[in-house]
N, C-alpha and C positions, 0 to 999 in steps of 0.2 A: 615864453620860455620853451626852447626846443627840447625834444627828447635827447638830441645829441649833447646839448649843454648839460642836461641833467646827468647823462651817462658819464661825461668827463669828470664831473664833480664826485660822483659816486665812486670813481676809481681811487680817490684819495681818502675815502671814508671806509670805516669797517662795517662789514655786514652783520656782525654780532651786535645786537642792541646794547647800547650803553658803553661800547668799547671806547677806550681812550685813544685819541689820535696822538702819536708820538711827536713830541716837540722838545726843544731845549729849554724854553723859558715860559711856556704856557701850560702848566699842569691842569689837569681836570678839563681839558678840551675834548669835547665829544659831540657827536651828532645826536640830536634829540630823536631822530627817526629810528625805524626798524622794529618798533614794538607793534604787536598784533592787538587789535581791539576786540571787544567782546562780540562784535558782529562779523568777525572774520577779515576785516580790512587791515591794512598795515600803514603805520605812519611813514610817510615818504622820507627817504634818505636824501641828504645833500641840500636841504632847504633851511633848516634851523639848527643852530649850534649853540653850545653853552661853554663857558670857561671861567677861569680866574681872570684877574685883570691882565691887560696886555702890556703893561709897562716894562716887563722883562723880555719881551719878544726879541729874539735874535734875527739876524738876516735870514737864516734858514727858516725860522718860524714865519717871517713875513712872506717868504716864498710860498709856504704852505697855505697861508691865508689867501694869497692870490689864487692859488690852485683851487681853493674852495669856491672861488667866484663870488665872494662876498660883495653885496651891495651896501649893507647897512650894519653898523655896530651900535648896539644899545648899551650904554654904561649906566648901571643901576646904583653907582656909588654916590656918596655925598660930594659936595663941591670941594670940601677939604681933601678928601681922598684923591679926587681927580687932580687937584692942584699939586699935591705932593708927589703923586706917582702917575703922571699923564700916560695915557695909552700910546703905544706905537702901532700904527696900522699902515697898510699899503696905501699909496696915493689913490685918490679917486673914490674912496669909500666914504659914505655919509655917516657921520657920527651923531648920535642922538643921546643927550644927557638926560637921565631920568633919576632924580634924587628920591628914591623910595623912602628913605628915612629922614627926609627934611623936617618932619614934625616930631622927630625923636632924635635930635642931634647927638645926644649922649649915649645912644644905643651901643651895647657891647659889640654888635655885629659890624659897626662902623669904626670901632676903635682898636681893632686887632693890631694894626701897625704901631699904634701908640703904646700898646702893651709891650710889644717887642722892644721898644726903644727905652723902656725904663724897667729893667728886670727886678731890682730890689723892691721898688714901690709896687709893681704889679704883683709880685709874689705875696707881699703882705695883704694886699686887697683880695687876691684870689683865695687865700687861706681862710678868709672869713665870708666867702661868697657862696651862695647856693646857685651854682652855675645852671643846673637844669631848670630851676624856677625862672631864672633870668631869661633863658632862651625860649622857654615856653611863652613867656610874656612877649618877647620879640616877635615870635611867630604869630601870635594873636594880632599884633600890630601890623604885620604884613598883610593881613586881611582887612583891618579896620581903619588904620591911620588914613586920614584924607590924602596925605602925600603918597602913600602906597597905592591907594585906589586910583589916584590920578596918573601915577607912573605906569601901573600895570594896564590901565585903560589905553594909554598911548601905545605901549608895547604891543598889546594884542590887536589893537585896531590896525597898527602898521603891519603886523604880521599877516593880516587878512588881505593885504594888498600885494598883488603879484610883483609889482615894481620894486618892493622892498626886499624881496628875496633873491638869493640866499642871504640870511641874516644871522648874526651872532649877538647874544646878550651875555652880560657878565656883571659880577660885583667884584669884591676883592679876592676872596678865596673861592668863589663860585659854588658855595654850598648853602647859604641861607636865603638871601634875596633871590639869587639865581635858582636855588632849590625850589622855592615856592612857585616861581614863575613856571618852571618845568612841570612840577606836580599839577598845577592848575591846568596847564595846557593839555597835558596827557590825559588828565581826568575828563576834560571837556571833550576830547577826541574819542573817548570811550575805551581807553586802555585800562585793563583791570587794575584794581587798587593794589594787588600784590606786586604787579610790575612797576607801578608808580613808586611804591616804597622801595623796591629793589633798586631802581634807578637813582633815587634820592640817596640811598645809603652807599652807593658806589663812590661818593666823594671821600669817604673814609679811606678807601683803598688807594685812590688816585692822589690824595694829598699827603699820605703817610711819608713817602720817600721825598716828596718836594719840601716838606716842612722839617725834615731831619736837620739840615744845616742851620735853620733858624733856631730850632730847639737847642742844638749844641751850642750855638753862639749865646743864646739866652742863659744857659747854664754856666758857660765860661765867664759871663759878666755878672755872676752872682745870683741869678734867678733860679727858681725851682721849676725845672722843666715839667715835672710830673703835674704840677698845679696848672700849667699852661695847656697841657694836652686836651682837657675837656672842652676848651673853647674852640679848638681846631677840629672838633668832630661834629658829626650830626647824629642824632638819635631818633628812633621812630616816634618817641613821645613828642619831640619838637614838631614834627610834621603833623602829628595827630592833633596837637593844640591848634594849628592853623585850620585844619579841617573841621574841628569842633566849633571854632569861632565862626567859620563859614556856614556850617549847618545851623547854628543857633541864630545867626542874623539873616541868612538868605535861603535856608532850606536845602538847596541843591547847588551843584556846580553851575547849572544853567541860571539859577537865581542869583548867584554871585556875579556872573557875567552881566546879567540883565540889570539887576537892581544895585549891585555894589559898584560895578564898573561902567554902567550905562551902555553896555554893548548887547543889543537885542538879538533876537533869533536870526536876523539877516546876517549880522557879522559872524555869529557863531557858525552859521551854515557855510559862509565863505571860508572860514578857517578849516572846516571839515573838507570842503571841496578842494582846497589848495593843498592840504597837508595829508590827506588820506588817499590810498590807492587800493 
């Protein structure tokens, strides 16, 4: 990977950590880089990106993805989500399917499109549901489910290989499965926890405008949009539930990578060498 290539890609990314890249149909698209670590290094820009699903990518968006120089797109969605809303990507990009929630197919994180499709029924269910409790359970599963551990193992192992990069990973809304992937990676790289949480919560800002037409449609078809809003947000407590699960089972982020994902110190060091400057 030449310095010239990296420079070209950085021209289309934002220097402000966590800044959203402006697109027509891919909200919450951003560079994972730019954050400073506790030892004074910086996560490299132009190598790892995160987003919502790419099924609504326009021609202009596909041009932007090409400008980013992507080699690999990792899809963290279920097989049903992928089948109903397949990604649109530029030609030549390797696509890797990683079903994080394969062992929890009924998870709310994977059923958001289904909720939008049935406003009346969804509103009745949501009115009786403890949304925070459900999402905290989902986040514990992102750490402990065998399918999640296998998927994140493949994701991080591949990100430790230079030939994979630049890469993008996503789920449906880019906030839960994608949110944990980013939080775990930044934590491993040594980004302070307050910056990790800040990056995670940016999804609320970037999804607000993108979700408004869907919320309006939901209400027009008889649903209660106020009941829907909590499942489209992220909260610090959700991410903390994942970190608590990680700490209880593996002790540290390094323990999670080593014992939870089977990625030992050599892979962890390669990630730091590739992604930090």
